[in-house]
C-alpha positions in Angstrom: -0.8 15.9 -4.4 0.1 15.5 -0.8 3.8 15.8 -1.7 4.8 17.5 1.5 6.1 14.6 3.6 6.0 16.6 7.1 2.3 17.0 6.7 -0.4 14.6 7.7 -2.7 13.3 4.7 -5.9 11.3 4.5 -7.4 10.2 1.2 -10.7 7.8 1.3 -10.2 6.5 -2.1 -13.8 5.0 -2.5 -15.2 8.5 -3.0 -12.5 9.3 -5.9 -13.1 8.9 -9.4 -10.6 7.1 -11.7 -8.6 9.2 -14.0 -7.3 7.7 -17.1 -3.5 8.3 -17.6 -2.8 6.3 -20.7 -4.4 3.6 -22.9 -5.6 0.8 -20.5 -4.5 2.6 -17.4 -6.6 4.4 -14.9 -5.5 5.7 -11.4 -6.5 7.4 -8.3 -3.4 9.5 -7.3 -2.8 9.7 -3.6 0.7 11.0 -3.2 3.3 12.8 -5.5 6.3 14.6 -4.3 7.6 17.5 -6.4 10.8 15.6 -7.5 8.5 12.8 -8.6 10.5 10.2 -6.6 7.6 9.2 -4.5 4.4 8.4 -5.8 1.4 6.4 -4.3 -1.7 5.4 -6.3 -4.5 3.0 -6.6 -4.0 1.7 -10.3 -6.5 -0.1 -12.5 -5.2 -2.0 -15.5 -7.3 -3.1 -18.5 -6.9 -6.5 -19.9 -3.5 -6.6 -21.8 -2.2 -3.3 -20.1 1.4 -2.7 -18.7 2.0 -1.0 -15.4 4.0 2.2 -16.4 7.5 2.3 -15.3 7.9 5.8 -13.9 11.4 7.0 -12.6 13.8 4.9 -10.5 13.8 3.2 -7.2 11.5 0.5 -6.0 7.9 -0.4 -6.1 5.6 -1.9 -3.4 2.7 -3.5 -5.1 -0.2 -5.0 -3.6 -2.9 -6.9 -5.8 -6.2 -5.9 -4.7 -8.2 -7.7 -7.5 -7.5 -9.6 -10.6 -3.9 -10.8 -11.7 -0.6 -9.3 -12.3 2.3 -10.8 -14.2 6.0 -10.5 -14.8 8.5 -12.5 -16.6 8.5 -15.2 -13.8 5.1 -15.7 -12.2 1.4 -14.8 -12.1 0.4 -12.8 -9.0 -3.3 -13.0 -7.9 -5.3 -11.0 -5.3 -3.5 -10.8 -1.9 0.1 -10.9 -3.5 2.5 -8.4 -2.3 5.7 -7.5 -4.4 8.7 -5.4 -3.6 10.6 -4.9 -6.7 12.8 -2.6 -8.7 10.8 -0.4 -11.0 10.2 -2.2 -14.2 7.5 -3.7 -16.5 4.7 -5.6 -15.0 1.5 -6.3 -17.0 -1.9 -8.2 -16.9 -3.8 -10.4 -19.3 -7.1 -10.3 -17.5 -7.1 -7.0 -15.7 -6.3 -6.0 -12.1 -6.6 -3.2 -9.5 -3.4 -2.5 -7.5 -2.2 -0.5 -4.4 1.3 0.8 -5.9 4.0 2.8 -4.1 7.1 4.0 -5.9 9.8 5.1 -3.5 13.7 5.7 -3.4 15.8 2.6 -2.9 19.4 2.1 -1.8 19.1 -1.6 -2.3 17.2 -2.8 -5.3 16.0 -6.0 -4.2 13.0 -8.2 -5.2 10.8 -9.8 -2.8 7.4 -11.6 -3.6 5.0 -13.3 -1.3 1.3 -14.3 -1.0 -0.1 -12.5 2.1 -3.1 -15.0 2.3 -0.4 -17.5 3.4 1.5 -15.3 6.0 1.7 -16.2 9.7 0.4 -13.4 12.1 2.4 -13.1 15.5 1.1 -11.6 18.5 2.4 -8.1 19.2 3.0 -6.2 22.5 -0.8 -5.1 22.5 -3.5 -7.6 23.2 -5.6 -8.1 19.9 -3.0 -6.7 17.6 -1.2 -9.1 15.2 1.6 -8.4 12.8 3.1 -10.2 9.7 6.2 -8.7 8.4 6.3 -8.6 4.5 9.7 -6.8 3.9 12.4 -4.9 5.8 15.5 -3.5 4.6 17.5 -0.2 4.7 14.7 1.6 2.8 12.0 0.9 5.1 9.5 -1.7 6.8 6.4 -3.1 5.5 4.0 -4.9 7.6 0.4 -6.2 7.6 -1.3 -5.4 10.9 -4.5 -7.2 12.1 -6.7 -5.6 14.8 -9.2 -8.0 16.5 -12.6 -6.3 17.3 -12.2 -3.9 20.2 -8.4 -3.8 20.1 -6.8 -0.3 21.0 -3.1 1.0 20.9 -2.2 3.7 23.4 -1.0 7.0 22.4 2.3 6.5 20.5 4.8 8.5 18.5 6.1 7.9 15.0 9.4 9.3 15.1 10.1 8.4 11.4 6.5 8.7 10.2 4.2 6.1 9.0 1.6 5.3 6.2 -1.1 2.8 6.1 -3.6 1.6 3.7 -6.6 -0.1 5.1 -7.4 -3.5 3.3 -10.6 -4.5 5.1 -12.4 -3.1 8.1 -12.3 0.2 9.8 -9.8 1.9 12.2 -9.9 5.2 14.0 -7.8 7.8 16.0 -8.5 11.0 17.6 -8.4 12.7 14.1 -10.9 10.6 12.3 -12.2 7.2 11.1 -10.6 5.2 8.2 -12.5 2.6 6.3 -11.6 0.1 3.5 -9.3 1.5 1.0 -8.5 4.6 2.9 -4.8 5.9 2.8 -3.3 7.7 5.7 0.2 9.3 6.2 1.2 10.2 9.6 4.3 12.5 9.5 7.5 12.1 11.3 7.3 13.1 15.2 3.4 12.6 15.0 1.4 11.1 17.9 -2.0 9.4 17.8 -4.1 6.7 19.7 -5.7 4.1 17.3 -8.3 1.6 17.7 -10.6 -0.7 15.7 -14.2 -1.4 17.2 -15.1 -4.1 14.6 -11.6 -5.3 13.6 -9.4 -4.5 10.5 -6.5 -5.4 8.3 -4.1 -2.8 7.0 -0.9 -2.5 5.1 1.7 -0.2 6.9 5.1 1.4 5.8 7.4 2.7 8.5 11.0 4.0 8.5 10.8 5.0 4.9 10.1 8.9 4.7 13.7 9.8 5.4 15.3 7.7 2.7 
């Protein structure tokens, strides 16, 4: 499933059906590489379910709805976790965006994105809030004010983004809420949002 990292991929998840993978766990699989080291999915956990610990590396988890728990704290809607692969669970049920990827540094980082401070970028109307940055890649929240456009630019190391709210478009198409897009290394595009949007982006991680 979209396992070739040199190819562009677009998945509008709202049109996908949930697939049960085990008791209490449904998913919409977006990406799975042949070696199983990279896996991206929307995951829905029923009350009392455990997020499966598949393989090694790190997880990037964004809580879309409900609450997720670990041994330390309860993470509610809007929480972002960068954590080594391990057991996470829920008592009440939740829906998550989950990315599993290789990690040279097995760090843990948690924050509530509802509390982050956005900073102005080099483009008028574009705001950014860094969530995590290490040897294995960079994770940032990007917010477009209505009418914001970024001129044609190149992603030398590739980029992925997941639209959390609103809509964004480029010369290849339009991407609404809960659409996942992968721009391969060396790709170009011009991107804009007419009505404004918020999305989660991953950069400098495809070569790790």
